[in-house]
N, C-alpha and C positions, 0 to 999 in steps of 0.2 A: 735631764729627766727623760724617762721612758714615755713616749707620747704616741697616741693614735690620732691621726689628723683627719678631719672631715671637711670636705669642700668640693665644689663642682665647677663654677665658671672661672673666667680669667681673673675676676676680682680676687679669687682665693689663691692664685698662684704666688704672688709676692710673699704672702704670709707663710705659705708652705715652704718656700725657698729659705726664708729667714729662720723659721723654726728648725728646719733640717740642718742649717748651718751651725746651730748652737746646741741641738739636742738630738737624742736618738729617736727618730721617727720609725717605729716598728711596722706600721702599716698606714696606708692611706685609704680612706673610705670615700667613695664618690658615687654619684648616681649612675645607673646603667646607661650604656650608649643609647642615644635617641636619634630618630630620623631628623635630618637637617638639610636645608637647602632644597633646591628644585628637584634633585634626584630622589629625595626621600630616603637615602641610604643612611643606616645608623652611623653616627660619628661619635668618637670618644669625647668626653668632657675635657676641657683644657687642663684641669688638675690631673687627670689620668695621664694625659700625654706627657706632662712635665715629670710626673712621678716615675713613669716607666723609663723615661730618658735618663733619669738620675738613679736608677737601680733600686727604687722603692717598691715594696709589695703593694698591690692595689686590690681592694675588695669592693665589689659593686652589688650589694644585696638588693633584691627586688622587694623583700619584706623585712621589716625591722622589728615587728612586735609579736612574732609567733614563738619566741623563746630561742630560736636557732641563732639569731644574730647576737643576742645577749650572751649566749654561751661562747660564740666565736670571739666576742670582744673580751670576755674574761680570760680566754686562752692566750690573748696577746699580752696580758699582764701590764696594762698601761698604768702609770702613776697618775697621769693627767690626760684628758682628751681636749683637743683644740678644734674649734669650728670656725669656718669663714664661708658663708654663703653656701652651705650644704644644700638647703632647699627642701628639707624634710623634717617633720616634727619628731622629737625624741620623747619617749615616755619613761616613767620612773624606773622600771627594771633595767633599762639601758643606762639611765643617768646615774644609777647607784654603783656602777661597775668601778670606775677609777677612784681610788682613795682620796686623791687631791681634787676631785671634781672636774668641772668643765669650764673652759674659757671660750667665749664667743666674740668674734669681731662683728660689730654692727656699724654700718657706715652712716651714722647720724649722731647728733648730740642727744642721746636718750635723756629724758623720756620723750623727746620730740621725734616724731615719725618712727614709731614702732611699725612692724609689718614688712611686707615684701618689696616695697619700692621706695625706700627712703630717699635715695639720690634723686630720682626723677621727681618725686613729690616736692622735695625742698626747692628745686628749681622752678617747678610749675607754680608753686605758691609764692615765689618771689623772695625766698629767704636770702639774706645777704651773707649769712654765716652758716656753716655746717661743721662736720667733723667726724671723728672716729671714736667709738666707744668699745672698750674691752669690758665685758660683763660676764657674770656667772649665768649659767643656764638653769632655769626652773621650768615647771610645766606650763605656766602662763607665758604666752608669746612675748619675748623681748622684755620681760619684767624683772629679771634678776638684778642683784646688786651690782653696782658699777665698781670696777677695779681701777681702771684708768680711762681718761678721756682727754682728747686734744681737739681744738677747733681750728678751722681754716676758713678764710673768706671765699665766697663764690664770686668769680669774676662776672661782670655784667653780660658778657657774650659767651660764657662757658657752657658747653653742652654736657649732657648727662654722661656721654662717653668719655669726655675729657676729665670730668670731675671724678668719675669712677677710677680712672687710672691714677689720679693723684691720691684719692682716699685709699686705694689698694696699697700704695707705698707707705703712706702715713700709718695705716692700720698694721702693716707688717712690723714696722719699728716699734709700735706701741705694744704689740703682742709679745715680742721678745722681752720687753721690759716687764710686762705683767707676769710672764712665766718665771722670770727670775725672782719676782716678789713672792710668788707662790712657793717656789723652791726654798726660799728663806723663811717661809711662813710669816711674811710681812705684808701680804696683799690686803689692801683696804677692802671694805665691804660697805659701799655707800648706797643706801636705799634710794630708789627712784621716787620722786614726788608725784603721787597720783593726780594731783591737781594740774600738773603740767603735761599729762600724757596726750599725745595726738597719734592718730593711726593712719598709715598709708595703705592704699589698696593696690591690688594687682593692676598694672597697666595693660590695657587691651588695645587692639588695633583702632577701635572707635575713639580712643582718647586722642588720636592724631588728627581727627577731623576739625579743620579750622572753621570757626564761625567769625566771619569778617565783621559782624556787628559787635564782637567783643572789643575791649580796649586794645590799643597797640601794644601796651606792656604785657597784657595777658597773652596775646598771640605770640609775642616775642618769647615769653617764658615757655609757652607750649612748644614752639619750634625747638628750643634748646632742650627741653625735657624729653622730647620724643626722638632725639638724635643720639644713638643710632637706630633705636627701635621704639615705636612702630613707624616713625617719621611723620611729620606734619603733612597733611594732605588736603588738597582742594581741587577745583576744576579750573582749567584755563583753555579757552577755545574748544570746549567739549571734551577735553582730555584730562584724565587723572594726572595730577601734578603733585610732586613732592617738593616741599620747601625745606631745604637743608639748613640754611642760615639766613638770619635777618639782622637788622640793625635798627636802632632807635634814633632817627634823625631829628626828632623834636618837631614842633610846629603842629599846625592843624589845617584842615581843609573841609569845606562844606559838601564835598562830593559824597555820594552814597558809599557805604562800606564795600570794599573790594575793588573800587574803581581806581585805575592807574592815573595818578595826578602828575607824574613826572617820570621821564626816562632819562637817566644819567649814564655816564660812561660805564660805571661799574655797579649800578643798582637801579632797581625799579621801585619807585615810591608809590605806595598804595594807601588809600584812605581806609580807616577802620571806624568802628563805632565811637572811638574817642582817640584822636591823635593819628599820626602818620607812622607807617611801618615801611622800612626799606628792605626789599628782598635782595640778598647778596649771592645766593647760590640756590639753584632749583633744578628740577629733573622732570621732563615730560615722560609719560609712559613709554617704556621700551627704549629709552635713550639714557645716556650717561648723565650723571649730575655735573653741572657746569657752573662756574662763576658767571655772573651776569654779563661781564664783558664778552666772554666766549659765547654765551647763549645768544646774545643779541646779534652776533655775526651770522648766525644761522636762522634765527627766529626774530626778526624785527618786531618790536612792540611799540605801540603809540599810546599817548595819553588818551584817556577816554575808554580804553578797553577795560575789561573787568575780570577779576578773579572771583570765582563763585564758590559758595559752600557746596559740598558734595550733595547735601540734601536738596538744594535748589535744582540740581541737574538730574535727580532720580526720576 
């Protein structure tokens, strides 16, 4: 099929690669280059980098709804448009262009976790299972009919970054299957159950602030959900500290939340509002992230010290 592809971050690259291997991708639409990193210099989206490296035409419109973009899209004569994590809303004049419509990859088991952060939210809320959904695009956010869906278990210590990589591959395979169904005019159209809809929200830096009075499970989920961004954060010895990885050792202690109850070879065990949490990898401000074994060689920690909420230290 003749396809125009829409996508921006690394999540969208495997789907682009899979679609381009099976169909004619006449153009790739991605967001404009944005400032990134400490330098603040504009950097290209990962999708743009991949597309240019593989000889695909790239279009980066600033505006989508002034009529100019819809005209450009019609000039490409797409039979179908495919979307994966493009990051911008599309309105009806644009949606009306391809005769076979639009297919979108959403990294959740819709209708659970519609919205902008389904992967992080699924981990934060303790979901044991998630998946990838190929759906039709309609004006309402993530509300279109489901074409295909496949689930996968979330590992107990899996981070958002790790799960994103897995779902990107899973979604790419699923998208190729969905396009073939559309080409044969055999694509299912399964309505979403409104009673089962849940909504995810945009993750912000504040979502990484650890509250040690929360349960150990909640903090463990928070650490996983916030890796690689915005990273779970707290205070230790008056310094901002990022917690990269934690484990659930089981057990309990009557120490106050945040207090170190044991220092082992490869983990620091901390009391929470309910249960114990073991820190396995952490990073002091201005230093590298380290596994606890390496961290302790440079920064000895003793039982009775305390990790604090950022709010407590303000």
